[in-house]
KETORMAR-928313 format. One record per residue (C-alpha): y negated, x negated, z; residue in one letter. Coordinates in pm, whole numbers, padded with zeros to 5 digits, always signed. Each point is the difference from the previous one (the first is absolute). Layout:
BEGIN
YXZA/...
***
This chain:
BEGIN
-04622-16046+38421X/-00116+00358+00060X/-00174+00134-00311X/-00258+00166+00228X/-00099-00329+00164X/-00285-00050-00247X/-00138+00340+00102X/-00010-00091+00369X/-00162-00334-00083X/-00279+00164-00205X/-00286+00019+00248X/-00321-00080-00187X/-00090+00362-00078X/+00051+00113+00360X/-00207-00294+00122X/-00282+00112-00232X/+00035+00357+00132X/-00022-00122+00358X/-00303-00211-00088X/-00181+00291-00166X/-00026-00156-00346X/+00293+00165-00181X/-00152+00146-00319X/+00289+00189-00162X/+00154+00350+00014X/-00323+00153+00132X/+00066+00375+00050X/-00305+00180-00135X/-00077+00345+00138X/-00192+00091-00317X/-00056-00166-00335X/-00266+00184-00194X/-00039-00256-00277X/-00313-00205+00068X/+00037+00046+00377X/+00290+00002+00244X/+00058+00066+00371X/+00205-00204+00246X/+00025+00141+00353X/-00340+00164-00032X/-00156-00315-00149X/-00170+00068-00337X/+00039-00271-00262X/-00142-00051-00348X/+00311-00057-00210X/-00027-00323-00198X/+00371-00070-00011X/+00139+00276-00220X/+00126+00009-00360X/-00143+00350-00045X/-00240-00141-00259X/-00118+00328-00152X/+00013+00194+00326X/+00237+00258-00148X/+00228+00051+00302X/-00248+00257+00128X/-00110+00144-00335X/+00036+00382+00005X/+00181+00013-00337X/+00253-00263+00105X/+00067+00166+00335X/+00035+00344-00157X/+00236-00125-00271X/+00232-00146+00264X/-00003+00320+00205X/+00066+00217-00306X/+00295-00221-00096X/+00153+00037+00347X/-00030+00377-00031X/+00177-00006-00337X/+00254-00283+00031X/+00040-00070+00373X/-00025-00334+00173X/+00275-00205-00168X/+00204-00027-00319X/+00306-00107+00208X/+00142-00219-00274X/-00062-00290-00236X/-00177+00024-00333X/+00333-00087-00162X/+00177+00309+00131X/-00162+00313+00148X/-00339-00144+00098X/-00199+00029-00324X/-00254+00280-00030X/-00206+00101-00301X/-00290-00114+00217X/+00133-00358-00006X/+00023+00001-00378X/-00349+00147-00035X/-00129-00275+00228X/+00178-00268-00203X/-00154+00132-00322X/-00350-00007+00148X/+00046-00345+00158X/+00117-00143-00333X/-00308+00145-00167X/-00231-00131+00275X/+00157-00348-00024X/-00013-00008-00381X/+00378-00023-00036X/+00278+00198-00168X/+00195+00090+00312X/-00002-00020+00378X/+00256+00030+00277X/-00073+00111+00357X/+00169-00170+00299X/+00000+00098+00366X/-00229-00286+00114X/-00191-00287-00153X/+00234-00245+00172X/+00300+00167-00162X/-00171-00007-00338X/-00024-00378+00006X/+00345-00042+00151X/+00155+00230-00261X/-00182-00118-00311X/+00029-00376+00053X/+00362+00008+00114X/+00095+00226-00293X/-00164-00217-00267X/+00067-00355+00125X/+00371-00073-00046X/+00203-00322+00021X/-00135-00145-00324X/-00364+00076+00083X/-00287-00160+00191X/-00273+00180+00195X/-00324-00192+00048X/-00230+00095+00288X/-00351-00089+00112X/+00019-00161+00345X/-00222+00274+00142X/+00203+00291-00140X/+00066+00290+00235X/+00312-00013+00219X/+00157+00289-00194X/-00010-00211-00318X/+00154-00297+00180X/+00273+00220+00147X/+00068+00156-00341X/+00054-00350-00138X/+00235-00079+00289X/+00210+00306-00085X/+00021-00099-00366X/+00287-00213-00125X/-00226-00231-00201X/-00192-00313+00093X/-00345+00018+00166X/-00284-00241-00073X/-00347-00005+00162X/-00338-00121-00125X/-00323-00079+00184X/-00229+00297+00046X/-00181+00094-00323X/+00064-00353-00134X/+00073+00024-00373X/+00092-00368-00033X/+00262+00039+00273X/+00129+00323-00156X/+00043-00182-00332X/+00184-00279+00182X/+00244+00257+00144X/+00048+00169-00338X/+00055-00327-00182X/+00289-00090+00232X/+00199+00319-00067X/+00303-00085-00218X/+00002+00145-00351X/+00177+00334-00033X/-00083+00134+00347X/-00201+00320+00040X/-00326-00039+00192X/-00198+00253+00203X/-00334-00097+00153X/-00105+00226+00290X/-00350-00012+00148X/-00225+00218+00211X/-00292+00132-00202X/-00229+00009+00302X/+00119-00224+00282X/+00015+00202+00318X/-00100-00268+00252X/-00288-00187-00165X/-00120+00256-00254X/+00007-00220-00310X/+00136+00104-00339X/+00284-00145-00208X/-00127-00161-00325X/+00207+00224-00227X/-00139-00128-00333X/+00112-00353+00085X/+00339+00118+00125X/+00055+00210-00313X/-00081-00298-00224X/+00273-00199+00176X/+00241+00293-00022X/-00045+00003-00377X/+00035-00378-00025X/+00326-00014+00197X/+00153+00341-00076X/-00033+00138+00354X/-00066+00357+00110X/-00266+00105+00251X/+00009+00248+00289X/-00320+00071+00194X/+00003+00150+00349X/-00312+00218+00004X/+00047+00144+00350X/-00356-00089+00097X/-00159+00004-00346X/+00095+00351-00112X/-00294+00229+00072X/-00230-00301+00042X/-00002-00226-00308X/-00030+00090-00366X/-00162+00337+00064X/+00289+00075+00235X/+00268-00085-00257X/+00079-00340+00148X/-00020-00373-00070X/+00125+00008-00359X/-00268+00258-00086X/-00256-00215+00183X/+00071-00285-00244X/+00077+00222-00301X/+00359-00129-00025X/+00203+00313+00076X/+00206-00023-00319X/+00091-00363+00072X/+00105+00074+00360X/+00369+00096-00015X/+00039+00175+00335X/-00257+00150+00235X/+00105+00089+00353X/-00196+00173+00273X/+00038+00183+00328X/-00116+00343+00112X/-00099-00111+00351X/-00338-00143-00100X/-00236+00175-00242X/+00252+00277-00073X/-00008+00116+00364X/+00373+00065+00029X/+00331-00185+00031X/+00220-00142-00276X/-00032-00230-00298X/+00053-00024-00375X/+00066-00233-00291X/-00148+00059-00345X/+00089-00164-00331X/+00170+00052-00335X/+00246+00289+00005X/+00321-00202-00065X/-00084-00236+00288X/-00077+00282+00243X/+00317+00180-00113X/+00206-00311+00080X/-00161-00037+00344X/+00065+00370+00066X/+00374-00060-00040X/+00028-00342+00169X/-00247-00013+00293X/+00205+00038+00317X/-00314+00066+00207X/-00051+00314-00211X/+00359+00114-00041X/+00096-00034+00367X/-00317+00132+00163X/-00131+00353+00047X/-00285+00101-00229X/-00354+00052+00124X/-00056+00351+00139X/-00195+00252-00208X/-00316-00017+00216X/-00024-00376-00061X/+00037+00047-00376X/-00250+00286-00001X/-00252-00207+00195X/+00017-00276-00262X/-00052+00250-00283X/-00303+00136+00182X/-00132-00353+00062X/+00028-00073-00373X/-00195+00316-00072X/-00274-00107+00242X/-00019-00345-00159X/-00058+00163-00339X/-00252+00254+00132X/-00185-00226+00246X/-00024-00347-00159X/-00299-00063+00224X/+00248-00069+00281X/+00128-00304-00189X/-00357-00114-00062X/-00089+00056+00366X/+00289-00201+00147X/-00089-00296-00219X/-00371+00032+00082X/+00077+00011+00373X/+00222-00305-00033X/-00260-00195-00199X/-00262+00075+00268X/+00226-00117+00286X/+00105-00316-00186X/-00362-00089-00074X/-00109+00053+00360X/+00296-00188+00152X/-00071-00298-00224X/-00370+00016+00090X/+00090-00005+00370X/+00214-00309-00054X/+00355+00140+00027X/+00280-00156-00206X/+00138+00285-00214X/+00182-00218-00251X/+00017+00116-00363X/-00003+00374+00071X/-00143+00218-00277X/+00147+00335+00105X/-00002+00246+00294X/+00240-00234+00184X/-00234-00246+00173X/+00151-00267+00230X/-00186-00172+00280X/+00180-00333-00001X/+00031-00167+00340X/+00294-00242-00029X/+00132+00013+00357X/+00236+00246+00172X/-00176+00041+00334X/-00354+00013-00140X/+00117+00264-00249X/+00156+00210+00276X/-00306-00043+00221X/-00235+00106-00281X/+00222+00303-00071X/-00006+00104+00367X/-00378-00032+00033X/-00054+00198-00321X/+00244+00269+00113X/-00176+00038+00334X/-00335+00017-00184X/+00127+00289-00214X/+00125-00156-00325X/+00367+00016-00107X/+00111-00301-00209X/+00336-00174-00044X/+00077-00350+00132X/+00223-00188-00243X/+00190-00306+00120X/+00248-00242-00161X/+00242+00049-00170X/-00172+00307-00150X/-00265-00249-00111X/+00033-00379-00029X/-00058-00203+00316X/-00370-00073+00025X/-00093+00324-00181X/+00037+00238+00298X/-00248+00280-00053X/-00131+00343+00084X/+00092+00230-00286X/-00281+00249-00051X/-00004+00272-00266X/-00243+00268-00105X/+00006+00357-00129X/-00200+00223-00226X/-00062+00223+00303X/-00167-00265+00216X/-00363+00103+00045X/-00295-00237-00023X/-00054+00051+00374X/+00359-00092+00082X/-00013-00316-00210X/-00331-00106+00153X/+00145+00050+00348X/+00313-00197-00090X/-00204-00290-00135X/-00211-00009+00316X/+00319-00025+00207X/+00148-00266-00231X/-00314-00209+00040X/+00002+00028+00380X/+00372-00075+00031X/-00018-00276-00260X/-00257-00183+00209X/+00197+00063+00321X/+00321-00140-00147X/-00173-00282-00186X/+00076+00118-00351X/-00361-00013-00117X/
***
């Protein structure tokens, strides 16, 4: 059999393109934060992870440009060899402080952070235990690890205890969860998870990609619950609230030191360029100086959630700026996306297997920089489209 045969037989995406309902890889002409442009068509952006609106902040932009002037556009090497700058170490120091941990380590992307950390820590005699709605990067990190993988039902503490109780004595255990789940906007019950960690001798890693800059005064899910010291590892990305590209892990110094010398995704990948690191440092500064942005994004989200529920939309258990509109059917989800897009609102259609079958949804998300007028306009369009599609 020709290995390329599967490629020639893959036709569903091209059929969607021909039918005019293909919703992915949309080439935006401009993306100004709360608004975007596609072929001259202005859209209110309700599908971005730019929660604090910092991608266009003057301090963040200027920091990136200054770093290019000083360091150039690339480090041309891995952190392990010639690719570490003083800027990286300054960033790691500040990220550790922001996360409430002893040390931090910067990776080239959030995906590589999860791949590197999980595969470095989980060896043949270990077990990694994942929530069934964990991000794909966590699942792939577990696949790369030599240890066994177990899954538990989403946010179900009884099922997590079942999984823990079946691990043979003497095996190391790492539980990995999202802090803020990126599709449905609910939050991991860290106090309950930590209680089980203590009972069974497991360690906990929290992926705060979507929670950092949003929950806990911007410090993440552990800070939100007041359990930072009991959360062993905190991971996040730079491509959301930090307005850049990259990722990091934070924890006790000996653990971070071990990861630094064993994570293949770090050792065999080029380091993030200076402008990306400088942008994150500037974003951290803005978070400290403008805490009202964190308050504003949560206030905007609370307003939208309240209004969507009032209108009769199913938004699940969301309690964050990630607000799903749950539809439960592929074609109705794509149709609703297309009508919203044509009406001037950019959202993301999410189909199985990214969500469980029957939970197909429109992923909407909100920013500190959305104005009251923009949100009112978006809600008017949601109501009109919701009635047209039969969602309300």
